[in-house]
N, C-alpha and C positions, 0 to 999 in steps of 0.2 A: 830837427828833429829831437826836437827835447821831450816830444811826447815818447819816443822809444826809452829815453831816458828812463823818465818816469814810470813808464809802464814796467820797467825790469828793478828800479828801486821796490816797487810796490810789489815786488813779489819773493822780497828778501827784507824782512823787516829786521833779522838779526846780523844782518850785515850793513856796512857802508858801504856803497854803490858808489864811486867817482870812475869822470875818465881820468887815464893818468894823466901826471902833466910832471913840468921839468922836478918839481918836487918828491916825487917818489919814484926818479928813476932808478936810485940806490935800492929803493924797495925791488923794483923787477930785478936787476940784475942779481941780486940774493938770490930769488924766486929760482930765475933760470939757473945760477950756478947749483942749487940743489938739485937738478934734472940732470947729471951729467950723463944718463944711459940716455935721453931724447937727443942732445947736443954730438953724440957718437955716429947715429943714426942719420943726422941732418948736415954731417960735413960739420959741425961748429963746434968742434971739440972745446977749443981756445973761447970761450965765453968772456967778452971784455964788454965794460961801461958803453962804449962805443957801438956795437954789435949789437945791443941791448935798446938804444937810443936811435939806433936803423929800424929796429925791428918795428917799436912803437911808434914810427914818424912815418914808415913807408907805407905808400898807396900804390895800385898797380897804375900804369901811366895814365890809361882812362879815365881815372876815376877822381872824383872830384874830393880833397879834403874833408869836405863835412859829410861825407858819407861815410866815415871811420871812424867808429868808436873800440879805443883800447882801453878798457874796462879791469879795474881793481876789484876785488871783493877781498875789503880788509873788516878782521874782528877784532877788538880790542887793541885796535892800532897796530895789530898785524896784518902785512899781505900774505891771505892764505891762498889768492887766485887768480888768475888775469884769465880774459879773454879778449877777442880780438876780431873785431865784428866789420864788415863790410855790407852797407843796403843795396839793396838793389842790384845786386853780382851774385852772378854773372849775368842777370837777367832781372827783367823787374817784378816785384813782389817775391823774389828770393833772398835772404839772409845767406851770407859768409859767413863761416867760422872759420878765419885764418889759425889762431890758436886757444888753445885752451888748455891751463899751467895749473898744476894745484901744486904747493907746496910738497913737497918730497915725504914730509913730518906725517901727511895727512892724506896720502894716499891709501886706498883701499878702506877709507871710513865713510863714502858716501857721498863724498863733496862733488866731487865730478860730477856724478848723475844726479844728485839734488839741483845744480847748477843749470846742467843742461836741460832737465824736465823743467825747471821753472822758465829758461828761456825761450823753451816752446810753447808755454801758457801767453808768455810776453808777447811772441811775434804773433800766435794766430788770433790774440786780440785785436795786434794791430794791423791786420789784412795780410800776414805773408803767409804764401801757401807751400815754400818749401824751403830748406837749408841743406846749404851742399857744405863741404868741406874737403881737404883734401888727407891723406892717412900716408904716410910713406909705406911700403911696401914691406917692408922691414920689420914693421912697429909693431908684431904680432900684440903684445897688448893693447894697444890704441884702436886695431881693427874689431878686434876682441870686445874690447869696450863699447865703441861704438855700434858696432852690429846688438850687441845688448839693449841697445837704446832704439832697435828697428832700425837703422841709416842702413841702407844698402849702398853695392856697388853699381855706380854710375857710370863710369869709365876709368879706362887707368891712362896715363900720360908721363911725361918724363920731363923736369923742368931743368935746364943750364943749372950749373954752379959755377961762377966764376974760377972758384979756389979750389974744387976737389971734382970727382965725378959727377956726372950728372944724376940726378936723386927720383926715382921712382915714385909714384902717388899712386894710390887711389882714390878717385874722385867718389865721395859718397853722398847720398842723398837721403832725405825723408821729406815725405809729402803732408803736410800741418794742415 
């Protein structure tokens, strides 16, 4: 699915967009550390490098690794954001956004909105017709952010958490 990566890169001329690899793990770790509020909501307050590597490499059981893209958005050699994508999940022609995380120093400056709007254009160009994602129900700023981009509540679910309480999610969807 190199077409996906090329299509995304075309939309971000001022960023280096790359698939996160081993050499980038520390950058991702530092980005996660900048978001303690998110991790408190997701029962993962103790962010470790191992936690980040697991997040980068983990796929749902029924998904092949070649359908997962954990992308970093770099500007001037600094990681400003990551997005975790699953192609054709949970159904064909649907893109799943597993995570969008912006460096906390850049929150409120429109970077998240810019990334999502340009991803929508790239996905549409590649004939995807929907985007889905899960938002923790207690993440009020996250819910407002996605609703501001016309995502709507699709369903509600609870996911188990081995280390703490289960997490209540709002699955949101946007037809594109």
